[in-house]
C-alpha positions in Angstrom: -52.7 -60.7 -49.4 -51.8 -60.6 -45.8 -50.7 -57.1 -43.4 -47.6 -58.6 -43.2 -47.0 -58.9 -46.9 -48.2 -55.5 -47.8 -45.2 -54.0 -45.5 -42.9 -56.0 -47.4 -44.2 -54.8 -50.3 -44.4 -51.2 -49.3 -40.8 -50.8 -47.5 -39.5 -52.9 -51.2 -41.2 -50.3 -52.7 -39.8 -47.2 -50.8 -36.1 -48.8 -51.5 -37.0 -48.7 -55.0 -38.1 -45.0 -54.4 -35.1 -44.5 -52.6 -32.8 -45.5 -55.5 -34.9 -42.8 -57.7 -33.7 -40.3 -55.8 -30.0 -41.7 -55.5 -29.8 -41.3 -59.1 -31.3 -37.6 -58.7 -29.3 -36.5 -57.1 -27.0 -37.4 -58.7 -27.3 -35.9 -61.6 -27.5 -33.2 -60.3 -24.7 -33.3 -57.9 -23.2 -34.3 -61.2 -24.6 -30.7 -62.4 -23.7 -28.6 -58.7 -19.6 -30.2 -58.9 -19.3 -28.3 -62.7 -21.7 -25.0 -61.5 -21.4 -24.2 -57.9 -17.8 -23.7 -56.7 -16.6 -21.6 -54.1 -15.4 -18.2 -55.0 -12.0 -16.8 -55.2 -8.4 -16.6 -57.4 -9.2 -20.5 -57.4 -12.6 -22.3 -57.0 -13.2 -25.1 -55.6 -16.1 -27.5 -55.4 -18.6 -27.1 -51.8 -19.4 -31.0 -51.9 -16.1 -32.4 -52.2 -18.1 -36.3 -51.8 -21.0 -37.8 -52.9 -21.9 -39.1 -49.4 -21.8 -35.3 -48.1 -24.3 -34.7 -50.9 -26.4 -37.5 -50.6 -26.2 -39.8 -46.8 -27.7 -42.7 -48.7 -27.6 -45.2 -45.2 -29.3 -42.5 -43.0 -32.0 -42.6 -45.7 -32.2 -46.2 -46.0 -31.5 -46.1 -41.9 -35.0 -44.0 -41.5 -36.4 -46.9 -43.8 -35.7 -49.3 -42.0 -36.6 -48.0 -39.5 -40.0 -47.2 -40.1 -40.7 -50.9 -40.9 -39.0 -52.5 -38.7 -39.6 -52.5 -34.5 -36.1 -54.3 -34.1 -33.9 -52.0 -36.2 -31.0 -49.9 -34.9 -28.5 -48.4 -37.5 -25.3 -49.7 -37.5 -22.2 -49.4 -34.5 -20.1 -45.9 -36.9 -17.2 -46.9 -34.5 -15.5 -43.5 -33.1 -11.4 -43.0 -34.4 -10.3 -44.2 -31.0 -12.2 -47.0 -31.6 -11.1 -47.3 -35.3 -7.2 -47.3 -34.0 -7.7 -49.3 -31.4 -9.1 -51.6 -33.4 -5.7 -51.0 -36.3 -3.5 -51.3 -33.4 -4.9 -54.7 -33.0 -4.7 -56.2 -36.3 -1.8 -55.2 -36.5 0.0 -57.1 -33.6 -2.1 -60.1 -35.0 0.0 -59.1 -38.5 3.0 -59.1 -36.5 2.4 -62.9 -35.2 1.3 -64.3 -38.2 4.0 -63.0 -39.9 6.6 -63.8 -37.6 5.4 -67.6 -37.0 5.8 -67.5 -41.6 1.7 -67.9 -41.8 2.2 -64.7 -43.6 4.0 -64.1 -46.8 4.3 -60.7 -47.4 5.6 -60.9 -51.1 3.0 -62.9 -52.2 1.1 -59.7 -53.9 3.8 -59.4 -55.8 3.5 -61.1 -59.5 7.1 -63.1 -60.8 
C-alpha cells in the first residue's frame, strides 16, 4: 500500500467515525429535546434544530482540511448576497415568463 492510499483510507475511516459520532449526537439531541428545556411557565427546548447541536459541515471541513492541502470550505453567502441572488433569479423568471417559456400553472394537478 502506498502512502497516498494509506492517507485515503485514513480519511475514509475518519468519515466513518464522523457518521458514528453523528448518530450518537442525534440520539443525545433527541434525548435532550425531551428533557432539556428552558425554565418558566412554558418550557421550550434549548436547541431548536439538530444543526445547532451538531454541526456536521464544520466537522467534515475539519477532516478535509487535515488531509487535503488545497481544501477550502465552501463559501456560505451572506444575507445580502442571498438577496442579490434571489433578485437576479426573480428577474430572470419574470423575463422567461413574459417570453412564454414558463407556464405558471404547470405545477398544478390537472
